[in-house]
N, C-alpha and C positions, 0 to 999 in steps of 0.2 A: 171318535176319543184315541189320542194320538200316545201310545203306552213304549216306553223306550223297557226292553228286557236285557237283561246283561246276566250272562249266564261267563263263567269260564270251560263249558264243556261243547264241544264244535262235534260231538257226537251221538248219535242215538244212543243214550244208556238211562238207567233208572231216575238220572237226577231231569231227564230231558225230554223223556218221549209225551209225559204229560203237557209238558210246556207246548209243547212240536203240534200238540191236538188241539191247543188251546188259540194259538197263534193260526194256525192255517184253517179252524173252525170257523173266528168271530172274525177273520180276514174279512172283509168287503161287505161285512154286517153292522157296521158301526165300530169296527176297529183298525188304526192307523199303526202299524208296529214298526218298530224301530228295534233292531239289535245288534247288542252289541258286546263280540265274544272277546274272550282272553287270549282266541290263540283260532289260526286257521284249521279245519276239518270236512270229513263231508256233510254232516249235517250243515253248516254252516255253508258249504258250496252248494248243497240242495236249495237252501230257500232262498240264496242268491240268485237263483238260475232262475226259481219260481215268479220273482220279482219283488221279495222283497227286502227293503234295503238292511242290509247288513254289514259291520263296520268291526274293525279288529282292531284291539288299543288293551296293552297290559294293565289286569287287576291287580293293585301291588299294594299291601295293608300300609295304611298313612304311618307314617317314621319320623321322628324327631332325628332317629341318625341320618336318614335321608330326607331332611328338610326341602329343597329345592325341587326334589325329581315326585314329592308327596304333595307340593302345592301345583306344580304343574299336572299330574293327574286330577287334580280337583277340579283346575282351570280349564281343560279339556272336557269334563263331563259337563260341568256350567256350560260354555262355551256350544255344546253340543244341544244342552236342554233349550238354548236358548234359541239359537237358529230355528229349530225343529219344533217350536213352541210346545214340547212336551207337556203334557198332563198328569203323566202320573209314570213313574218308574216303579218297573218291578223288578226287585234282584232276586232271581231265583236259585240263587246258595249264600243262607246265611252268612256264610265266611267271608265275603264281600260287602258287607253292608256297613263295614265300618269307613270305607272310602266312598261310597254312594251318597250316605248320609249325611257327610258334609255337604258334596254336591248338592242334595236336596233342600239341607237347611237354607246354603248361600241363597239357590235359587226359588225358595218357596213355594217347592213341588211336594206333595206326598211321595212317600215310598212305601209300598209293601213287599215284604220280605216271604216268602218260603221258606219254611226252616227243614234243612232235608234231613239232618244226624240228629242226633238226642244234643243236647244243650247241657254244658256244666256250667254251673251257679257262677266261677269266676267272668268268662266268657258273656254269658247272660246279662249279670249286673254293669258289667263295662259297655257294653255294644248297643243296649236297648235304653240306657238310663236318661234321663231329662240332660240336657233338650234334645236329645235324640229320640224320641223314643218315635216309633213307626207308626203310623197309621194303622196299620195289619198285618200283626202274624201270621201265615197259613199255616198249617200241619197236613200230613197225607195222610194219618191214621189217628184215629182216640188214644190208644197208646200213648202213642209218643207226644200228642199234646198234654193227653196228663202226666206225664211224665217232665215234660217244657214246664209246664206254667210255676211250678214252684223255684225255677234257677231265674225268672224273669222277676226285675225290681217291680217294686208295688204301684208304680205307676202307670204300668203295662195293667191296662185293667182286661179282666173278662170278654169287656165287651169288641178289643180287639182283636182276641184270636178267635181264628176261625178253622174251619174243618172244610178243606175241600179236598181230600185222598188224592189218590193217585189213577195211573192205567196211560191209557194209550189208543190210540186208533188202529182200531184190531184188523179190519180191514187191510189197512194198507202194510200192518204188519204181516198178516200172508199173504199178500200178494206179494211180497218178498224172497219166496221160495220157488226155489230155480227146481223141484224135482229131484233131486241127488240124493234123498234120503235112504233110497236103495243101497247105490254108488258109498255112500257115509259110512253106512252098515258093514257091507263089505271090505270097507280097508279099517277099521274096527278088530273083523274078524268075527263079527256077527253072524253067525253060521241059522239054518233054517230051523226052525224052534228054540231059538236062544231069545231073552229077553234081555231087554237093554235098559239099564238102569241109569238115570241121569242129574247130571248137577251142572248148573251155572254159575260162576261167582269169581269175583276175585282170590289169589292165591295170598289171604290174609288169615292168619292165626283165629281172630275174631270169627271166620267162615266156618271153623269147628271141622276142617275135610276131612283130618285124621278121624273124626268117626263115620264117613262116608267111606274113607278105603276099609276100617274094620269091621262096616255091614256087608262090604261087599267080599272081606273074605270069610266073614260066617256062612252067608249066602251061599258060598261057593264049598263050604265045610259037609254043606247041610246035603250037599249034593245037588244043586241044582244048576242048570245051562243058563249063566248068564252073565253078562259084558257089564262095568262098570264103567262109564267116560265122564271124567270131568270136562267144561267148560270154560278156561281161565289163564290168566297169563297179561301177559304184556304191561305197559304204562306201570300199572301199579300193585306188580306182583311185589311181593316181601322172598326174595330169593334163597334167605334164612330156611322159610318157613315151605317156601317148594322144595328143595334140598332133604324138608325135615317127610312131606309127604315122601317124595321118591325112595327116601330111606325105608320109610315103614310098607310100601309096595315091594324092593327087593326082600322085605326082613320077613312080609307073609308070601311071600312066591304070589307076586298076584300081578306080576309085568305084561305077563299077554289077557288076564281079565280086568284088572281094573288100569285105565290108562287117562294119564292128564292130554289136551288135544290142542292145550294155547286157546288163544281169543277168538272167535267167529263174529264176523261183524259182514252184515246180520247174521242173526241167531238163530233164525227161521228154520233156515235148515235140522240143524242140531235138535230143535223142540219138535222137527217132525219124525227126525230118525230116534227116538227113542222111544219107549212105550211106558216107563213110571218116572217121574219127578222125586228128587226128593232135596230140602233141603234141612242144613245140617244148624245152619247158621246160629250164633247166641245167641244174637239180637239184629232185628231188622225193622226201620223206620215203617216197611211199607212190604218189601218183595216181592219187585219187580218181575225176577227172573219166575217165580212161582208162577206170577199172571199172565208170562207169557208162555208157563209150560201148559196153563189151562186153556188159555184163548188158542190149542194146539189138540185140546180135547185130550190131556194125560192125563190121569189119577197122578196127584201128588202129597204127599207124604211128607211133613214141616217137623220139626223141635216146635214147641210153642215160645215163641221167641219178638215177645213185643208184637210191631207190626203185621208182621204177616199171618197173624190167626185169623186175621181182619179181612186177607183174603181167601182164605179157604172157605170150601164151600160145608164142609161137613167135620164137625168135630169129631167123629172117628180119625180123618185123617193129621188130627192133630197129637202127637205123640211129646209126654215131657222132658224137658231139656235135660239131655246127658241120659237120656232112659234107653241106653242102645238095643239091649234085646227088644224092648217092646218095639223101639223103630223097625228092626232087623224080621219080627214075628210078623208088621204088618205089610211090608213089601213082600216077604215069603206068601203069603194069602194073593194078594196081587197077580205074584209071578207063576201062580199054579191055577190062574182062574181069570180067562180072556176074557168071556163075558163081563166079567164083571171090573173089570177095568176100561172094557169098554162103554159101558150105563156109569162108571162113576166120572171117565175124562166127558160125558154129554153135558153132564150134570155139571160139570165143573166150568167148562164153555158156557152155557145159557149161566150161569151164576156170574161172570167176570162181565159177561155181553151187559148184564141187568145194572151191574155196580159201577163197571171201570173202566169203560167205552166211551169213545171220542166227543161222542155227543155231551153227553151227561156232564163230563169233567169243563168244556164250554162254556154249558149253562150253566154252573154254579160259577163259573169263575169270571163271567159276566156280570153275575148278579152282586159279586164283593165289589165287582171296580164302580157298578150304579149305586152300590151302597155308600161307597168313599167319595165319591164324587155329585150324591146328592141328588143324579136325574138318570130317567131312563133314557140309555143309548141303545142298547143291541136291538137288532134283527135277529134273533134266534128261531 
């Protein structure tokens, strides 16, 4: 089966870790992958070096205001599909579907779309209306599927909605550890006996990192030897929000206690260096950072915020959204009990391996591909 994968993310992030697992696990077992990226990047370069055909072309929304450019983009994809005899298009981020739906319809090729973020009704009814109903819309969590289904036109029947889940190649993720955990902790000022509480996310308002900073302040005020670290920054940073975070850190006198560290790529070293992971996000389609932390055997406490609840292994680890006092109390319990941290971390690692590891992702995706084309193809 020749599948054209289209993604605008050339880095291994939450929207591409599962796709990387699917491509690399199914390649040579019935899958001939071709990947079009919107830009170059380390993941694109790695796939290319491994022998997987990769291409770069701008992924622009078709527009009447840029009619000629839009026609050229559609023709480029149509020619790509024809020359390489593509059987199926896999659109990895739904916001690029308006371009791919035109190329797919012109070439009479089915298009599968992975919905990566919660849909609004305006986009859902516009993008997926007839005659552009995709052959399949797949979702990374049950919460996301249930929330997005009402945002779709009635012509997108329940038989086209699939739960594929998210995840990653955990052994590959762990192999990226460079053995610098102790050195990282030293740079953070984490002395012997100090517990490091970490989070990892884009510096965006919906990540609610202000609550993370406040939690670290409350733990400090309770007398705990704690260091809070935030891995986040780079191109997706909301600069005004970052300034708001820094202002709160100064206001709470946490300059040495709560640190914004910038972006980590890969993030394995960061996850191995912390002791406890916390997510204060207001809504998560899946919760890849939590999955990464659990892969590194870190106990994780999260707000009840969408699909992230499906990632954690223990209801005790889930706190009502915005309940900062309970969040602080539970992290405090973990701070005081090393044995509990270790036991919960081990259970967390077993849970994510059972549900979100690469072989299971590849198997689920292969079955969806076979269902679309009506034939058995893969040797999984």
